[in-house]
N, C-alpha and C positions, 0 to 999 in steps of 0.2 A: 777305261771304257765307261761312259756314262750310261746308266740304266734308268729308264723312266719309271717313276714310282706312282702308283695310283694315288689320287688325292686322299682316299680313305686311309692310306698307310702313313700319311704325313702327320706330324705333331704340330699343333698350333702354339706358337709362342707369342710373346708381347711384340716382337718385331716382324712377325710373319711366320710362314711355314718352315718346318725343319724336317730333314730326312734322317732316319736311323740307318747306319751301315753296320752290319753285324757279321762276325765270323766266329765259328766255333771250333775248338780243339777238343775232340772226344777221346778220352783215355779208356780203352776197353780192355779188360783183363782177358787174355787168351785162354780158351778152354784147353787145359793140358794138365796132366797129372804131376808134372815136374816143372821146375823153373826154366828160365830162358837159357841160362848158362851153367846150371847145376842139376843134380838129381834130387834135390830136396823137394819135399811135398808142397803142393799149392793148396792143400785142404784148408778150408776156412774154420776158424774157431779153436785151434789148438792152444795149449798153454803158451805164454810168451816165450819166444826163442826156442821153441821145440821143433820148428821146421827150418833149421838153419844149417847149411853145410859150411865147410871150411872156405869154399869159394864165396858164399854169401857174406861171410864174416870178414872177408878180405884178409885171410891169414897169408903171411909171406910165402911166395912161391906158388900160390894156387893159380891155376890157369883156367879161363872159361872154355867150355865146350858147348857148341851150339846145339839146341834141341830141335831136331828135325820136325817134330810135330808142330811146333810154333811157326816154323817157316811155312808148312803146308796150310795152317790155319790163316796166316796172313795172306797167302796167295789166293785161297778160296774167298776170303773177304774182299780182296781187290777185284776178283772176278764178279762177285755179287754187287759191287759198286760200279760195274761197267768201266773199270779203270785199267790203265796200262800197267802190265806186270814187267818189272825190270829184271832181266835175267842175270844182271850183275848189280850188286849193291854193296855198300861199305858200312861197317860199324865204326862209329866214332866215340871218342871220349868227350863227354860234356862235363867240364870241370866246375864244380862248386862244392863248398864245404858246409856240411850240415851234420848234426849228431847222428841222424838215422841213415847216413850214407857212408858206410864203413870204408869204401874205397877212396873217398874223396873225389870221385867222379862217377857219372852215370854212363853206362854203355848204351848209346843211342845211335840214330842215323841222322845225318845232317844233309849233305849235298847229294848223296846218292841213296835214296830210300828204296825199299823193296817194291813199293807200289807208287805209280805216278798219278796223273790226272784221271779223274772219273766224274760221275754225275749221279745224283739222286733226284728223282722227281717226287715232289711233295704235294699232296693234295690237301687243300684247306676245307674247312667246314662249308664255305661258300660255294664249293665246287670248282674253284679256281685251282690250277696246277702251277707250281713254281719249280723251275729246274735249279738246283743248288749244285754248283761245281765243287768237286773234291780236288784239292791242291795236291795231296799226297797222303800216303799211309806209311808210317815207319814203325819198326819194332824198337822197343827199349825196355830196360829194367825198371821196375817199380822201386821206390825207396822203402825204408822201414816206417815205423810209426812211433811218435813220441807220446808218452802217457804222462799227463800233468797232474792227474787227480789221484795217483796212487800213494804219494808221499808228500808231506806238507812242505818239505824244503828242497826236494829234488824232482827233476824230470827223468823218467825212466825210458829206456829204448827197447822196443820189441822189433826184432828183425824177421819175423815170420813172413812179412810181405817183401822183404828185401830180395831182389832178384827175380820176382814174379814177372812173367812176360806181359807187356802191355802193347797194344796197337794204338798209336796216336793217329787219329783220323782228322786231318786239317781241312776245313771247308774254305772255299773262296768267300770273299765278303759279298755274297749274293743275297743275303737275308736282310729284309727291311722292316720287320715288325716282330714283336714278341710272339704273335700267333704263328708266324712262319718258323721262328726258331723252335718253338715247342713241337710243331708238326715235323720239323726236320729231325730232331732228336728222337721223337716217337718212331718215325719211319726207319731211321738208322738202327735203332734198338731192335725193331721188328726184323730187319734184314739179318742182323747178327744172330738173333735167336733162331730164325729159320735155318741159317747156315750151321748153327751149333758152334760157331767160333768164339762166342762170348755169351754167357747166360744173361747178361743185361741186368743183373741184380744191383740196383742203385743203392739199396739200403746197406748192402755189404761193401759198397765202394767199388764194385766190379765194373761199373760204368760211371764215369765222372766227366764233367764238362768244364772247360775254361772258356769263358764267353768274352769276346772282344767287342766293345761297343764304342762307336763314335757317332757324332752328328755333323751334319753339314746343311747348307742351304741347298734346295733341290738342284741337282745337276752340277753343283759346285765341286771344288777340290775336296779330297778326303780330309776329314778332321783328325785331330790327335785322339788315339784310341786309349781306352783303359781296359784292363783285363780283370774280369771277375773270376777268381780261382775256385776250383774244387766244388762245383755245384753238383749235388747228387739227387736232385728232385726236379722233374720237368716243370711242375707248377712254379717252383721257386725261380727257375731260370727265367720264366716269363715275367715274374714280379721284379726280379733284379734288373732285367733289361729296361722295363718301364721306369723304374726309379732312376737308374743311372743315366738314361737319355735325358730325362727332365732335369736332373742335377747339372748335367753338362750344358744344357740349353740356358738354364738360369745363370750360370757363370759367364757364358759367352754374351748373353744379352745385357749383363751388367758390365761388360767391357773387360772381363777377365780372360785368362787363358787356361786351357786344360793341360794339366801335367800328365805325361805318360807314366802310368803307375799301375801296380797290381793292387786290386782291392778285394775285400771279402764281403759276402752278403750276410746280413744278420736278419734271419726270417722273423725273429720276435719283434724287432723294431721296423722291419720292412724297408731297410736302407742298406746301402753299401758304405764301407769305410776303408780308408787307406791302409794298406798293409806294408808296401815297400815301393821304392822307385823301380820302374820296369827295367829289367835288364835287356840289353841287346845281344844278338848272337855273338858278337866279338867278345863280350864280357865272359863268356863261357870257355873261350880259348879251345874251340873244337879242334881235334886232330884225329886222324885214323888210329884206331886201337891197334897197337903193335902186337898184341897177343892174338889177334883174329885176322885170318886171311880174308880178302874180299869174298863175299857170298856169291856163288855162281851155281846155276842149275840150268837144265835144258828146257827148250820149248815143249818137248814131249811130256815132261812132268806137268807143265801148265795145262796142256791139252788133256791129259789124263784126269787132273783135278776138275777141269771144266766139265768133262763128260759125266762126272759123278756128282755134280752139284744138285741139290734138291730143287724142286719147283719153288721159286721165290714169290713174294707177295704180289708183284705186278703181273707176273705170268699167271698165277692162280686166279687173280681178279679177272683177267681177260677171259680165262677159261670158264669161270663161273657165269660171267655175263653171256658168253657165246653158247655154252652147253645147257645152262639151266634157266636162261632168260631173266636173270636178276638185274635189278637196277644197279648202276654204278655205286650208289650209296650203300645198298645192302651188301654188295660184293665187298666193298671196302671194309665194312664192319666185320664181316666174317673172316677176312684174310688178315686183319690187323694183328692177330696172334696165331701162331701155327696151331696151337691146341684148339682154338675156336674153329679154324678151317677144317681140321681133322675131325672134330665132333660133327660138324655139318655134313661132311662127306660120309661119315658113319651113319648118320640119320638117313642119308639118301641111298645107302647101299641097296642094290637092286634086289627085288623079289624074284621069285622063280620065273614069273611070266611078264612082269612089267616094271617100269621104273617109277619111283615116287615123284610126286609133283615138286619140282625144285623151288618154285616161288612159295608154295604153301609151307614147305619145310623151312625155308629161310625165315618166313614170317614167325613161325613157332619158335625157332631157335633164337632169333633176335629179340622179339617182343616178349614172349612168355618166359623162355628159359633164362636168357641174359638179364631180362628185367628182374626176375625173381632172385637170381644169383647176386646181382648188384644190391638189391634190397637186403639180402641176408648177409652180405659181406663175404661171399664164397667165391672161389675161383672154379673154373669149369671142371677141374680134376676132382673137386669135392661135390659135384652135382648129385643130388639124391635121385634124379631122373636120368637114366642112361640113354645113350643114343638109340639103342634097340627099343626101349619103351616109348621114346618120343616118336620114333619112326612108326611104331604101331598106332599111336594116336593119330598121326598124319594119315595113315592108311584108313583108319576108321572114319575120319572126316571125308577123305577122298571117295570112299565107296558109299557115302551117305548113311553109314550105320549110325553115326551120331552127328548132331549139329555142332556148329562152332561154340555155342553157349554150353552145351553138355560137355564138349571137349575141355573147356576151361575147368569145369567141375571135376572131370576125370583127371586132368593134370594135377589138380590139388590133392586128390586122393592118392595118386601115384607118388607125389612129392612127400606126402606125410606118411604113407603106409607101405609104399612099394607095391609089387605085384604085377601080373601081366594085364595090360589095359583091356585086351579083348575078353579075358576071363572076368574082369571086374564089370564090364559093360553087361555081360550075360547075367552075372550073379546079382547085380543091383538093379536090373530092369532099366537100363539107361538108353536102350536102343531108340533111335529116332522113329517116329510114326510116319510111315510113308503111305499108309492106306488112305486113299483119297476119300473114301466113304466116311471114315472116322474123323478126318480133318474137316470135311464138308459140314458135318453135324455141328462141330464147334464153331465154325465160321457162321453158320446159319443162326445159331443161338446168339452170338455177339452182335450180328447185324440186326436181328429182330429186337434186341434189347436196347438199341441205340439209334432210333430213327432220326434224331436231331443230328447226330454225328454223320449219318449216312448222307443227309442232305448237304452238310458242309463238305464232305469228301467229294461229292459229285461236282460241287462248285469249285473245289480246290483240291485236285487229285493228290497233291503231296501229303494230305492228311491221312492217306491210306496207312502211313506208318503207325498211326495210333491203333488202328485195327490189328495190324500185324503184331504189335506189342501185346494187345489183349489176348489174341489167339495163342501166342507163344506162352504167355503167363498161364492161361487156362489149361494148356497142355503140359505144363511143367517144363517147358523148353524143348519138348520132344517132337513137336510137329516139324515137318520139313519146311524150312522157310520159303523155299522157291514155290512149293506146292501151295502154301498159305497165300503168297503174293498173287499167284495165278488165279486161285479161286476167288480171292477178294476182288480182283479187277473184274472178273466175270460177273460176280454177284452185284457189285456196285455199278457196273456199266461204265467203268473208267477206261 
């Protein structure tokens, strides 16, 4: 099927425009205490070969036993991807020989995966939405790890990861830019973290991506693809795609041909390099694993898991827009991580007699709190300002006890020193001045001292902002801005 691509998504080459066609295979480590076919621990960071059972080490006569929790997590993930759940699936042996693969094969799924076709809707910074099809999700074992820097003459093998359960989530080639690819991985990671089926920690290798890139003339037949392996950074995924697409275009425009191969991305040099010729499925000699029966479960199990799913990002976003009047952009920012959404809802927790202002709360969470956390390099769990404290600041603004300017000063005090915001306002005399008589005297003084500015403001009403600034400055930011505006308009005859 030909998909039309917006001109902005095309790459200009010497011979005209080119279109990128991208598909991603995401390897997500399943959240489970034990491995896919053994009882060994999945805990990260143990001494080499300390989390290895006889099954993981492929000792003779050892038989795999399926981990039910991994099955449940795969089904929950499939449901979160709006995908078809296959009540019958088969585990296959994928044969290849590598030092960190003790069995000489990987137990995976090939023709009959546990999860079939689904879809993820991705939103871009421009506001555009792109639907990315999911081809399949299958379960498989992870391999071990080779360590090349521990011995000057030998490579060592750590089997702690060997047998850890992975979900491989394969997209359709529906992605046509590095921006879309990064947004897709970000969205998929967010869904997995909401579900709790994968922690998405890319630094630990718990979420990795293989990126398939090809180029073609717009609407033309698919080109030969190259696969960039083991990407564990969203920004590097974008950089690798940009480099690889331009590399392929240059070869094709010079009259060459693209070799189907596996490549690695070098972030220091900003380039991909050849790793090996790409294997085809038949090279792995797949066949059903004779030690494992076909995996079968009932629709009732699927329905029960579906009923217990948490609210996912798209559902939460729609609710934030409908219930709290947020813009789609603000709602997207707040739901991008489950912790952020939970913090916002904690800020909004109802008072005894009324609900807090959703838009005002969102503005303070996104602009003030998130902005400061980013500046300090902190995540939301480490925020010095709690949801209760921020909610109190929102209340103080909402009931006009303090102005927006004073609220920023108060936020800084709470960030640095802690304490109850309402108590701090009382103790430090930060209350907003709402007494019209007091504000009117300040306004009269400013107007009387600046007759030239008065004449200018009457001719050009937008200059009233200068007077507002002077009054606020004179009152130490405590005058009620709306009262100041109304009084000035009356005094200046605007």
